C-alpha positions in Angstrom: -84.6 -13.7 -27.8 -83.2 -10.1 -28.2 -80.3 -9.5 -30.4 -78.2 -8.3 -27.3 -78.8 -11.4 -25.2 -77.7 -13.5 -28.2 -74.9 -11.1 -28.8 -73.8 -11.9 -24.7 -74.2 -15.0 -24.9 -72.4 -15.5 -28.1 -69.6 -18.1 -26.9 -72.6 -20.0 -25.0 -73.2 -23.7 -27.3 -76.6 -24.8 -25.5 -77.7 -20.9 -25.6 -76.8 -20.5 -29.3 -78.2 -24.0 -30.1 -81.6 -22.7 -28.4 -81.2 -19.4 -30.6 -80.7 -20.7 -34.1 -83.6 -23.5 -33.3 -86.0 -20.0 -33.0 -84.3 -18.2 -35.2 -81.6 -19.5 -37.7 -80.2 -16.3 -39.1 -79.1 -15.9 -35.0 -76.2 -17.7 -36.3 -74.5 -14.6 -37.6 -74.3 -14.0 -33.9 -72.6 -16.4 -32.8 -68.8 -16.4 -32.4 -66.4 -17.4 -35.1 -65.7 -20.8 -32.7 -69.3 -21.7 -32.9 -69.8 -20.8 -36.6 -67.8 -23.8 -37.3 -69.4 -25.9 -35.0 -71.4 -28.4 -37.6 -74.1 -29.1 -34.7 -74.9 -25.4 -34.7 -74.9 -24.9 -37.8 -77.1 -27.6 -38.8 -79.6 -26.7 -36.6 -79.8 -23.5 -37.7 -80.1 -24.3 -41.5 -82.8 -26.4 -40.5 -84.8 -23.6 -39.2 -83.8 -21.2 -41.9 -81.2 -22.8 -44.8 -81.0 -19.0 -46.0 -78.5 -19.4 -42.8 -75.3 -20.6 -44.3 -74.6 -17.3 -45.0 -73.1 -17.1 -41.7 -71.5 -20.6 -41.0 -67.5 -20.9 -41.5 -65.8 -20.8 -44.5 -64.5 -24.5 -43.1 -68.3 -25.3 -43.5 -68.9 -24.3 -46.5 -66.3 -27.1 -47.6 -68.3 -29.3 -45.8 -71.1 -31.8 -48.7 -73.9 -32.5 -46.0 -73.7 -29.0 -45.1 -73.9 -27.8 -48.5 -76.6 -30.1 -49.5 -79.1 -29.6 -46.5 -78.6 -25.6 -47.4 -79.2 -25.8 -50.9 -82.4 -28.2 -49.8 -84.1 -25.4 -48.3 -82.9 -22.7 -50.3 -81.3 -23.8 -53.8 -79.9 -20.5 -54.4 -77.4 -20.6 -51.3 -74.7 -22.8 -53.7 -73.2 -19.2 -54.0 -72.0 -19.9 -50.2 -70.1 -23.1 -51.7 -66.8 -23.8 -51.8 -65.5 -23.7 -55.4 -64.4 -27.4 -54.6 -68.6 -28.1 -54.0 -69.1 -26.2 -56.6 -67.6 -28.2 -59.0 -69.6 -31.1 -57.6 -72.0 -33.6 -60.1 -73.8 -34.4 -57.3 -74.6 -30.9 -55.4 -75.0 -29.0 -58.3 -77.6 -31.4 -59.7 -79.6 -31.7 -57.1 -79.4 -27.7 -56.9 -80.3 -27.2 -60.7 -82.8 -29.8 -60.6 -84.9 -27.0 -58.4 -83.1 -23.9 -59.1 -81.4 -23.7 -62.4 -79.9 -20.2 -61.9 -77.3 -22.0 -59.8 -75.5 -23.2 -62.8 -73.9 -19.2 -62.7 -72.1 -20.6 -60.1 -71.0 -23.9 -60.9 -67.6 -24.7 -62.5 -66.3 -24.8 -65.9 -66.5 -28.7 -65.9 -69.8 -28.7 -64.7 -71.1 -26.0 -67.4 -69.9 -28.7 -70.0 -71.5 -31.7 -68.7 -74.8 -32.2 -70.3 -77.2 -34.0 -67.4 -76.3 -30.8 -65.1 -76.9 -28.0 -68.2 -80.3 -30.2 -69.1 -81.6 -30.0 -65.5 -80.9 -26.6 -65.1 -82.6 -25.5 -68.5 -85.6 -27.6 -67.5 -86.3 -25.6 -64.7 -84.9 -22.3 -65.8 -84.4 -21.7 -70.0 -82.7 -18.8 -70.3 -79.7 -20.3 -68.1 -78.7 -22.0 -71.0 -76.3 -18.7 -71.4 -74.0 -19.8 -68.8 -73.1 -22.9 -70.3 -70.5 -24.4 -72.1 -70.6 -23.2 -75.9 -70.5 -26.7 -76.8 -73.7 -26.9 -74.9 -75.3 -24.0 -76.4 -75.0 -26.0 -79.4 -76.8 -28.5 -78.7 -79.8 -29.0 -80.1 -82.0 -31.5 -77.9 -80.5 -28.7 -74.9 -82.3 -25.4 -77.4 -85.1 -26.9 -77.6 -85.6 -27.9 -74.0 -84.9 -24.1 -73.4 -86.5 -22.4 -75.8 -89.5 -23.9 -74.9 -89.2 -22.9 -71.3 -88.2 -19.5 -72.2 -88.0 -17.8 -75.7 -85.5 -15.4 -75.0 -83.2 -18.4 -74.7 -83.1 -18.6 -78.1 -80.9 -15.4 -78.1 -78.3 -17.6 -75.8 -77.6 -20.9 -78.5 -75.3 -20.9 -81.3 -75.9 -19.3 -84.1 -76.2 -22.8 -86.3 -78.8 -23.6 -83.9 -80.7 -20.3 -84.0 -81.1 -20.5 -88.0 -82.7 -24.1 -86.9 -86.1 -24.2 -88.6 -87.4 -26.9 -86.1 -85.9 -24.0 -83.2 -87.2 -20.8 -84.8 -90.5 -22.4 -85.0 -91.2 -22.2 -81.4 -90.6 -18.7 -81.5 -94.3 -18.0 -83.2 
């Protein structure tokens, strides 16, 4: 398919369904109306989860759409609505495979030990985005520093003085 043809047919749902099945990022050229079409966006995400970028703001508030996007490309959590960035189920799923998702999480989620544990187990240094309360949690600090020694610089001063944690640095 040629981009020029896709642009000419941007309002034709059947044409655009075929286009996004070939390349999910062709969603970018769909009409604004079709970028709100859940069926079309779902097909685009199945082909290329990164196409979430081009979905309508309305669909970026749809939990099913966001879950499909993060399943294929966890970093696309950045496109989710604020409400979904505060959804424990969404963030837990995302942080399990992509600790960096904690960066996009709401303040409440950054203070949720279960979610932060998923994130630092995947990427220790991400503890820097945890709440100050959880940066002072020894269990999380141990996980983070074992995963990445640089995480030591982001845990509380109190835990930086802890002998067990300091022993992980050598």
